[in-house]
VEXDREN-2710 file (C-alpha; in Angstrom, 1 decimal):
% VEXDREN-2710
k/r/px/py/pz
1/MET/0.0/0.0/0.0
2/HIS/1.4/3.4/-1.0
3/THR/1.4/6.3/1.4
4/ALA/0.5/9.8/0.4
5/ALA/3.9/10.9/-1.0
6/PRO/4.2/14.7/-0.7
7/PRO/3.7/16.3/-4.2
8/PRO/5.9/19.0/-5.6
9/ASP/5.1/22.6/-4.7
10/ASP/3.4/23.3/-8.0
11/VAL/1.1/20.4/-7.6
12/THR/0.4/21.3/-4.1
13/ARG/-0.7/24.8/-5.3
14/LEU/-2.8/23.3/-7.9
15/LEU/-4.6/21.0/-5.3
16/GLN/-5.1/24.0/-3.1
17/ALA/-6.7/25.9/-6.0
18/HIS/-9.2/23.1/-6.4
19/GLY/-10.0/23.0/-2.7
20/THR/-8.4/19.5/-2.2
21/ARG/-5.4/17.9/-0.4
22/VAL/-3.6/14.6/-1.2
23/ALA/-5.3/11.4/0.0
24/SER/-2.8/9.0/-1.6
25/SER/-0.3/8.6/-4.3
26/VAL/-0.7/6.3/-7.3
27/GLY/2.3/4.2/-8.5
28/THR/5.8/4.9/-7.4
29/ASP/7.1/7.6/-9.9
30/GLY/5.6/10.6/-8.0
31/SER/3.4/11.9/-10.9
32/TRP/-0.1/10.8/-9.9
33/TRP/-2.1/11.6/-6.8
34/VAL/-5.7/11.1/-5.6
35/ALA/-7.0/14.3/-3.8
36/ARG/-9.9/14.7/-1.5
37/PRO/-11.8/17.9/-0.6
38/VAL/-10.4/19.9/2.3
39/GLU/-13.6/20.8/3.9
40/ASP/-16.6/19.0/2.3
41/ASP/-16.4/15.2/2.9
42/ASP/-19.2/14.8/0.3
43/GLY/-17.4/17.0/-2.3
44/GLN/-15.7/15.8/-5.5
45/TRP/-12.6/13.8/-5.3
46/ILE/-10.1/14.3/-8.1
47/GLU/-6.9/12.7/-9.5
48/VAL/-4.0/14.8/-10.7
49/LEU/-1.6/13.3/-13.3
50/VAL/1.5/15.2/-14.2
51/ALA/2.9/14.9/-17.8
52/ASP/6.2/16.2/-19.2
53/VAL/5.1/17.7/-22.5
54/PRO/5.9/21.0/-24.4
55/VAL/3.3/23.6/-23.8
56/ASP/2.4/24.7/-27.4
57/ALA/-0.5/25.1/-29.8
58/THR/-0.8/21.4/-30.6
59/LEU/-1.0/20.7/-26.8
60/ALA/-3.8/23.1/-26.5
61/GLY/-5.7/21.4/-29.3
62/ARG/-5.4/18.0/-27.7
63/ALA/-6.2/19.3/-24.3
64/GLY/-9.5/20.8/-25.8
65/LEU/-10.4/17.5/-27.2
66/LEU/-9.7/15.6/-24.0
67/THR/-11.8/17.9/-21.8
68/ALA/-14.7/17.7/-24.3
69/LEU/-14.8/13.9/-24.0
70/ASP/-17.7/12.5/-22.0
71/HIS/-18.0/8.7/-22.1
72/PRO/-19.0/6.4/-19.3
73/HIS/-15.9/4.2/-19.8
74/LEU/-13.3/7.0/-20.0
75/ALA/-12.1/8.8/-16.9
76/ARG/-13.4/12.4/-17.3
77/VAL/-10.7/15.1/-17.8
78/HIS/-11.9/18.2/-16.0
79/ALA/-9.0/20.4/-16.9
80/VAL/-5.5/20.5/-18.3
81/GLU/-3.4/23.0/-16.4
82/PRO/0.2/24.2/-17.0
83/LEU/2.6/23.7/-14.0
84/GLY/5.8/25.1/-15.4
85/PRO/8.1/24.8/-18.4
86/GLY/7.4/21.5/-20.0
87/ARG/5.1/20.3/-17.3
88/VAL/1.3/20.1/-17.3
89/ALA/-1.3/18.4/-15.0
90/LEU/-4.5/16.6/-16.0
91/VAL/-7.2/17.2/-13.4
92/CYS/-9.5/14.2/-13.7
93/GLU/-12.4/12.6/-12.0
94/HIS/-11.5/10.1/-9.3
95/VAL/-12.3/6.5/-10.3
96/PRO/-12.3/4.4/-7.2
97/GLY/-11.8/0.6/-7.4
98/PRO/-9.2/-2.0/-8.2
99/THR/-7.5/-2.3/-11.6
100/LEU/-7.8/-5.4/-13.8
101/ALA/-4.1/-6.1/-13.0
102/ALA/-4.9/-6.2/-9.3
103/VAL/-8.0/-8.4/-9.8
104/ARG/-6.1/-10.8/-11.9
105/ALA/-3.2/-11.0/-9.4
106/ALA/-5.6/-11.8/-6.6
107/ARG/-7.6/-14.6/-8.3
108/PRO/-7.6/-17.2/-11.0
109/PRO/-7.8/-16.3/-14.7
110/LEU/-11.0/-14.8/-15.9
111/ALA/-13.5/-16.9/-17.7
112/ASP/-14.3/-16.1/-21.3
113/GLY/-17.7/-14.4/-20.4
114/GLU/-15.8/-12.2/-17.9
115/VAL/-13.4/-11.1/-20.6
116/VAL/-16.3/-10.1/-22.8
117/THR/-17.7/-8.0/-20.0
118/VAL/-14.3/-6.1/-19.8
119/ALA/-13.5/-6.1/-23.5
120/VAL/-16.6/-4.3/-24.9
121/PRO/-16.8/-1.2/-22.7
122/VAL/-13.1/-0.6/-23.0
123/ALA/-13.3/-1.1/-26.8
124/GLN/-16.1/1.5/-26.8
125/ALA/-14.0/3.9/-24.9
126/LEU/-11.2/3.5/-27.4
127/ALA/-13.6/4.1/-30.3
128/GLU/-14.8/7.3/-28.7
129/LEU/-11.1/8.5/-28.1
130/HIS/-10.0/7.5/-31.6
131/ALA/-12.9/9.3/-33.2
132/THR/-11.3/12.6/-31.9
133/GLY/-8.0/11.7/-33.6
134/LEU/-6.3/10.8/-30.3
135/ALA/-4.9/7.5/-29.0
136/HIS/-4.4/6.3/-25.4
137/GLY/-0.8/5.1/-26.0
138/ALA/-0.4/3.2/-22.7
139/LEU/-3.3/0.8/-22.4
140/GLY/-2.9/-2.2/-20.2
141/ALA/-4.6/-4.1/-17.4
142/ASP/-3.2/-1.6/-14.9
143/ARG/-5.0/1.3/-16.8
144/VAL/-8.5/-0.2/-16.5
145/VAL/-10.4/0.3/-13.2
146/LEU/-13.4/-1.7/-12.2
147/THR/-15.6/0.6/-10.3
148/PRO/-17.8/-0.5/-7.3
149/GLY/-20.8/0.1/-9.5
150/GLY/-19.6/-2.4/-12.0
151/VAL/-18.3/-0.2/-14.9
152/PRO/-14.8/-0.8/-16.4
153/VAL/-13.2/2.6/-16.9
154/LEU/-10.1/3.5/-18.9
155/VAL/-7.9/5.8/-17.0
156/ASP/-4.6/7.8/-17.5
157/LEU/-4.9/9.9/-20.6
158/ARG/-1.5/11.4/-20.4
159/GLY/-0.5/9.5/-23.6
160/ALA/-3.4/11.1/-25.5
161/LEU/-2.3/14.5/-24.2
162/ARG/1.3/13.9/-25.4
163/GLY/0.0/12.8/-28.8
164/VAL/1.7/9.5/-28.7
165/GLY/0.4/6.0/-29.7
166/THR/-1.8/4.9/-32.6
167/PRO/-5.4/3.5/-32.8
168/THR/-4.2/0.2/-34.0
169/GLY/-1.6/0.1/-31.3
170/ASP/-4.2/0.8/-28.7
171/VAL/-6.4/-2.1/-29.9
172/HIS/-3.4/-4.5/-30.0
173/ARG/-2.6/-3.4/-26.4
174/LEU/-6.2/-4.1/-25.4
175/VAL/-6.2/-7.5/-27.0
176/ALA/-2.8/-8.4/-25.3
177/ALA/-4.2/-7.3/-22.0
178/LEU/-7.3/-9.4/-22.4
179/LEU/-5.2/-12.5/-23.4
180/GLY/-3.2/-11.8/-20.2
181/LEU/-6.4/-12.1/-18.1
182/MET/-7.2/-15.5/-19.5
183/PRO/-5.9/-19.0/-18.8
184/PRO/-2.9/-20.1/-20.9
185/LEU/-3.8/-22.3/-23.9
186/ASP/-2.4/-25.5/-22.2
187/ALA/-4.5/-24.9/-19.2
188/HIS/-7.7/-24.9/-21.4
189/LEU/-6.7/-28.1/-23.2
190/ALA/-5.6/-29.9/-20.0
191/ALA/-9.0/-29.2/-18.5
192/GLY/-10.7/-30.7/-21.6
193/LEU/-12.1/-27.3/-22.5
194/GLU/-11.1/-27.3/-26.2
195/GLU/-14.3/-25.4/-27.2
196/THR/-13.4/-22.5/-24.9
197/VAL/-10.4/-21.6/-27.0
198/ARG/-12.8/-19.9/-29.5
199/LEU/-12.3/-16.5/-27.7
200/ARG/-8.6/-16.9/-27.4
201/ASP/-8.3/-17.8/-31.1
202/ALA/-10.4/-14.8/-32.0
203/LEU/-8.3/-12.4/-30.0
204/GLU/-5.1/-13.8/-31.3
205/ALA/-6.3/-13.4/-34.8
206/LEU/-6.9/-9.6/-34.1
207/LEU/-3.2/-9.2/-33.4
208/ARG/-2.2/-10.1/-36.9
209/GLY/-3.2/-6.8/-38.6
210/ARG/-4.8/-3.5/-38.4
211/THR/-7.8/-3.8/-36.0
212/THR/-10.6/-1.5/-34.9
213/PRO/-12.4/-1.4/-31.6
214/GLN/-15.6/-2.5/-33.4
215/GLU/-13.9/-5.6/-34.6
216/VAL/-12.9/-6.4/-31.0
217/VAL/-16.6/-6.1/-30.0
218/GLU/-17.8/-8.3/-32.8
219/ALA/-15.1/-10.9/-32.2
220/VAL/-15.8/-11.3/-28.5
221/PHE/-19.5/-11.4/-28.8
222/ALA/-19.3/-14.0/-31.5
223/ALA/-17.2/-16.2/-29.2
224/ALA/-18.8/-15.9/-25.8
225/SER/-21.7/-14.4/-23.9
226/PRO/-20.9/-11.8/-21.2
227/GLU/-21.0/-12.7/-17.5
228/PRO/-20.3/-10.8/-14.3
229/VAL/-16.7/-10.3/-13.3
230/GLN/-16.0/-11.9/-9.9
231/VAL/-13.8/-9.5/-7.8
232/PRO/-11.9/-10.6/-4.6
233/GLU/-12.5/-9.0/-1.4
234/ALA/-10.4/-6.1/-0.2
235/ASP/-7.8/-7.9/1.8
236/GLU/-7.0/-10.2/-1.1
237/LEU/-6.7/-7.2/-3.5
238/ALA/-4.5/-5.4/-1.0
239/GLY/-2.0/-8.3/-1.1
240/ALA/-2.1/-8.3/-4.9
241/GLN/-1.5/-4.6/-5.0
242/VAL/1.6/-4.9/-2.9
243/ALA/2.9/-7.7/-5.1
244/LEU/2.3/-5.7/-8.2
245/ALA/4.4/-2.8/-6.7
246/GLY/3.5/0.0/-8.8
247/GLY/1.4/1.4/-11.6
248/ARG/-2.3/2.1/-11.2
249/SER/-2.8/-1.1/-9.4
250/GLY/-1.0/0.4/-6.4
251/VAL/-3.9/2.6/-5.4
252/PRO/-4.6/1.9/-1.8
253/ARG/-7.9/0.3/-1.0
254/SER/-8.3/2.9/1.8
255/THR/-8.6/5.6/-0.9
256/ALA/-12.4/6.0/-1.0
257/PRO/-15.1/8.3/-2.2
258/PRO/-17.2/10.5/0.2
259/PRO/-19.2/8.7/2.9
260/ALA/-22.5/8.7/1.0
261/ARG/-20.8/6.9/-1.9
262/ARG/-19.0/4.5/0.6
263/ALA/-22.4/3.6/2.1
264/ARG/-23.8/2.7/-1.3
265/ARG/-20.7/0.5/-2.0
266/GLU/-21.1/-1.3/1.3
267/ARG/-24.7/-2.2/0.5
268/ARG/-23.5/-4.0/-2.6
269/ARG/-20.4/-5.6/-1.0
270/ARG/-20.1/-9.4/-0.9
271/ARG/-17.3/-12.0/-0.3
272/TRP/-17.0/-12.2/-4.1
273/TRP/-19.1/-9.3/-5.6
274/PRO/-20.0/-9.3/-9.2
275/LEU/-19.6/-6.3/-11.4
276/ALA/-22.6/-5.2/-13.4
277/GLY/-20.3/-5.0/-16.3
278/ALA/-21.9/-7.9/-18.1
279/ALA/-25.2/-6.1/-18.1
280/ALA/-23.6/-2.9/-19.1
281/VAL/-21.9/-4.7/-22.1
282/VAL/-25.2/-5.8/-23.5
283/LEU/-26.9/-2.6/-22.6
284/VAL/-24.5/-0.3/-24.4
285/LEU/-24.3/-2.4/-27.5
286/GLY/-27.4/-4.6/-27.4
287/GLY/-30.5/-2.5/-26.6
288/GLY/-33.0/-5.4/-26.4
289/ALA/-30.3/-7.8/-25.2
290/LEU/-30.0/-5.6/-22.2
291/VAL/-33.5/-6.6/-21.3
292/VAL/-32.2/-10.0/-20.5
293/ARG/-28.9/-9.1/-18.8
294/ALA/-29.4/-5.9/-16.8
295/LEU/-31.0/-7.5/-13.8
296/PRO/-28.9/-10.4/-14.9
297/ASP/-30.7/-12.6/-17.4
298/LEU/-34.2/-11.4/-16.6
299/PRO/-36.7/-12.7/-19.2
300/ALA/-38.8/-10.4/-21.3
301/GLY/-41.9/-12.6/-21.1
302/ALA/-42.1/-14.2/-17.7
303/THR/-45.5/-15.5/-16.7
304/SER/-47.2/-16.5/-13.5
305/PRO/-46.9/-20.3/-12.7
306/THR/-50.7/-20.4/-13.0
307/ALA/-50.6/-19.0/-16.5
308/ALA/-49.4/-20.6/-19.8
309/THR/-46.1/-19.4/-21.2
310/GLY/-45.8/-17.8/-24.6
311/ALA/-48.2/-15.5/-26.4
312/SER/-51.2/-16.8/-24.7
313/ALA/-50.0/-15.9/-21.3
314/ALA/-52.2/-13.5/-19.3
315/GLY/-51.1/-9.9/-19.7
316/THR/-48.6/-10.7/-22.5
317/SER/-49.0/-9.7/-26.1
318/ALA/-48.0/-11.9/-29.0
319/ASP/-44.8/-9.9/-29.5
320/GLY/-43.7/-10.3/-25.9
321/HIS/-44.4/-6.7/-24.9
322/PRO/-46.2/-5.8/-21.6
323/GLY/-49.9/-6.4/-21.6
324/PRO/-52.8/-4.6/-20.1
325/GLY/-53.0/-6.8/-17.0
326/ASP/-49.5/-6.1/-15.8
327/GLY/-50.6/-3.2/-13.5
328/GLN/-53.2/-5.4/-11.8
329/LEU/-50.5/-8.1/-11.2
330/LEU/-48.3/-5.6/-9.4
331/SER/-51.2/-4.7/-7.0
332/ASP/-52.0/-8.3/-5.9
333/GLU/-50.2/-8.8/-2.6
334/GLN/-51.0/-12.6/-2.7
335/ASP/-49.4/-13.1/-6.1
336/PRO/-45.6/-12.3/-6.1
337/ALA/-44.9/-14.7/-8.9
338/GLY/-47.4/-12.9/-11.2
339/ALA/-45.9/-9.6/-10.1
340/ALA/-42.4/-10.9/-10.9
341/ALA/-43.6/-11.7/-14.4
342/ALA/-45.2/-8.2/-14.8
343/LEU/-42.2/-6.3/-13.4
344/THR/-40.0/-8.3/-15.8
345/ARG/-42.1/-7.3/-18.8
346/LEU/-42.4/-3.7/-17.8
347/ARG/-38.7/-3.3/-16.9
348/ALA/-37.7/-4.9/-20.2
349/ALA/-39.7/-2.4/-22.1
350/ALA/-38.4/0.6/-20.0
351/LEU/-34.8/-0.5/-20.3
352/ALA/-35.2/-1.1/-24.1
353/GLY/-36.4/2.5/-24.4
354/ALA/-33.8/3.9/-22.0
355/ASP/-36.6/5.3/-19.9
356/ALA/-34.9/6.0/-16.5
357/ASP/-38.1/7.2/-14.9
358/ALA/-40.0/4.1/-16.0
359/VAL/-37.2/1.8/-14.7
360/ALA/-37.0/3.6/-11.3
361/ALA/-40.8/3.3/-10.9
362/LEU/-40.4/-0.5/-10.9
363/GLU/-37.7/-0.7/-8.3
364/VAL/-37.2/0.2/-4.6
365/ALA/-35.3/3.5/-4.3
366/GLY/-31.8/2.8/-2.9
367/SER/-32.0/-1.0/-3.5
368/PRO/-29.2/-3.0/-5.2
369/ALA/-31.4/-3.4/-8.3
370/PHE/-31.9/0.4/-8.5
371/ALA/-28.2/1.1/-8.1
372/ALA/-27.3/-1.5/-10.8
373/ASP/-29.9/-0.1/-13.3
374/ALA/-28.7/3.4/-12.6
375/ALA/-25.2/2.5/-13.7
376/LEU/-26.5/0.7/-16.7
377/LEU/-28.8/3.6/-17.9
378/ALA/-25.8/5.9/-17.5
379/ALA/-24.0/3.7/-20.0
380/LEU/-26.9/3.4/-22.5
381/ALA/-25.7/4.5/-26.0
382/GLY/-28.9/4.1/-28.0
383/ALA/-28.4/0.6/-29.4
384/ARG/-31.3/-1.7/-30.1
385/SER/-32.0/-5.3/-31.0
386/GLU/-33.9/-6.9/-33.9
387/GLY/-35.4/-10.3/-33.6
388/LEU/-34.8/-10.8/-29.9
389/VAL/-37.1/-13.4/-28.3
390/VAL/-36.9/-14.5/-24.7
391/ASP/-38.4/-18.0/-24.0
392/VAL/-39.6/-18.3/-20.4
393/THR/-39.9/-21.9/-19.3
394/SER/-40.9/-21.4/-15.6
395/VAL/-41.7/-18.9/-12.9
396/ALA/-42.2/-19.9/-9.3
397/ALA/-42.5/-18.3/-5.9
398/THR/-39.8/-19.7/-3.6
399/GLY/-40.4/-18.1/-0.2
400/THR/-39.4/-15.0/1.7
401/THR/-36.2/-13.4/2.9
402/ALA/-35.3/-12.5/6.5
403/ASP/-36.6/-9.0/5.7
404/GLY/-40.0/-10.3/4.6
405/ASP/-39.4/-9.8/0.9
406/ALA/-40.8/-12.3/-1.6
407/THR/-38.5/-14.5/-3.7
408/VAL/-39.4/-15.8/-7.2
409/GLU/-37.3/-17.9/-9.5
410/VAL/-37.5/-17.2/-13.2
411/THR/-36.0/-19.4/-15.9
412/SER/-35.5/-18.1/-19.4
413/ALA/-33.3/-18.2/-22.6
414/MET/-32.5/-15.5/-25.1
415/SER/-32.7/-16.2/-28.8
416/ALA/-30.2/-15.3/-31.4
417/HIS/-30.7/-11.7/-32.7
418/VAL/-29.1/-8.8/-34.4
419/ARG/-27.6/-5.9/-32.4
420/VAL/-27.9/-2.6/-34.2
421/ALA/-25.5/0.1/-32.9
422/PRO/-26.3/3.8/-33.0
423/THR/-24.0/4.2/-36.0
424/GLY/-26.1/1.6/-37.9
425/GLU/-23.5/-1.2/-37.6
426/ARG/-25.1/-4.6/-37.3
427/THR/-23.8/-7.5/-35.3
428/ASP/-25.2/-11.1/-34.9
429/VAL/-25.6/-12.1/-31.3
430/PRO/-25.8/-15.8/-30.6
431/ALA/-28.5/-17.4/-28.4
432/THR/-27.9/-18.0/-24.8
433/PRO/-28.7/-21.2/-22.9
434/SER/-31.5/-21.3/-20.3
435/ARG/-30.7/-19.8/-16.9
436/THR/-32.5/-19.3/-13.7
437/VAL/-32.3/-16.2/-11.4
438/GLU/-34.2/-15.3/-8.3
439/LEU/-36.0/-12.0/-8.0
440/VAL/-36.4/-10.4/-4.6
441/LEU/-39.6/-8.4/-4.5
442/ARG/-40.7/-6.0/-1.9
443/TRP/-44.3/-5.0/-1.1
444/THR/-44.6/-1.1/-1.1
445/PRO/-47.5/1.3/-0.9
446/ASP/-47.5/1.2/-4.7
447/GLY/-47.5/-2.6/-5.0
448/TRP/-44.7/-5.1/-5.7
449/ARG/-41.3/-3.6/-6.7
450/VAL/-37.8/-5.2/-7.4
451/TRP/-35.4/-5.1/-4.6
452/ASP/-32.6/-7.3/-5.9
453/VAL/-31.7/-10.1/-8.3
454/ARG/-29.7/-13.2/-7.2
455/GLU/-28.7/-16.6/-8.1
456/PRO/-31.2/-19.3/-6.9
457/GLY/-30.5/-19.9/-3.2
458/GLY/-29.6/-16.3/-2.3
459/ALA/-26.2/-15.6/-4.0
460/THR/-25.9/-12.4/-6.0
461/PRO/-25.1/-13.3/-9.6
END
C-alpha cells in the first residue's frame, strides 16, 4: 500500500486551488495523486496526473479534445493546467476501485464471459477516443479500473495529451491485456475445454493486422456471452497490489469516495461481488439484449406459474411486450410470482427504451437493483435489438427473505438476434442457454417492486 507521498510545490498549489489535499499517491514515480476535498467530505474527489510535454499550440488542441470527451468508460478530464516549463497536469475525476491487474493478481484467470464483460466497454472507450483523432498510448490491465458500480473505466490519458500512440496500437494493447487475463492455452486443453479456445483464437487473430475497436466487439460477442466479473474482497486485493508494486494497481484500498458513496458501495459488497459490467456490455451495444442481462438474465416474457407461457400468457401480447394486465398483477399482494412476471415485462420495455423514470418506478429506491440499473442507464448508448425473443420456461415463488421480501425464481433463454449500434452497424448475437435467477420483490404502498436479483438460493449473480 502506498502512502501519500508529498507532491511538488506546483502540484500542491494546484490542489489548493481546487480545494483539495492529497489522499494517496498512485504508483511509485511521483506523478499521480488522488486528492480529497479539504472541507466537504461529500465533495468531489479528483486525480491529478503530471505529464512532461511541451506547452504549445498542438498541446492546447489535444487538451481541448480531452476535456470535451464525455464517455462512461473513460475517466473524465476536468482540466489541463500548466505547471511550469514542459510540465502540465491533467485534473481528472477520481475513479475508485481495483484495476484489472490487481484483480487478476488476486484470483484465478478470468472466464471467457468475464473477458467479454471487460472487453466491450473498453473497446467502446477507445472508439470514442479514436474518433477525436487521439490515442491512449499506454493501455494495459493496470489502466482499466473496475468501479464499485460495475463499470470498467479506462484511466490515465497522459499519452493522449502527449499525442503518442496509434489507434491500431491501442487495440493491440487491449487484446494483449485481455489475453493476459485468460488461462494459458495449455490450461484450457488440460482441463478438456477445447471449445473455450474460441475466444482466445479470435483475440489472437486480431493481433495479426490493423484492427478496430468495433472488430474487437464483434469478435468477443461472437465467441462468448458476457457474464459478471468476480472481484476478490479487499484484503485479497491489497495483497495483490503490494505484489504488483507500482502502476495504477498500487492505489490503496483505503482511498475512498465520500461517505455517501461509501455507504452505497457497502450495501453492494459481498465475499465475491460481481460487477454489473456484463449487463452494461449488453446494454450499451445490445439494446434489447440488455432486457435480459441488466438484472442479470431477466426474461422479457415471464409468466405466473398459474398461466401458460408464450403468447397466450395473461397480460402478455403476442410480440412479448407488456400487456394490459401487468398493472393489476403488481397490485395483488397474494401473487408475487405474477408480479415478478409483470415487473420483468415492464422493466424490459423501459430499459429497451432507456426510460430511466420508468425503470425507477419498478424498483425500490436505494436498492441493489436500483443502483445497478442506474449504472446501466448511464452507459446506454442508444443501441437496439432486432429479432430478440426470450423463452420463459418457468416462474415460481420460492419463499421470503429474513426481511420479509418475496423471492421468485425465473428461468429463461435468449434467442439469437441482431444488435444494431447507434451508428447503424449490425452484429449477430448468438442465443444464450437457459438460466434461472431469483428476483427479490418488496411490497410497497405502490405494490410489488424489485429489490434485488440473485442466483437461486440467495447468492448475488
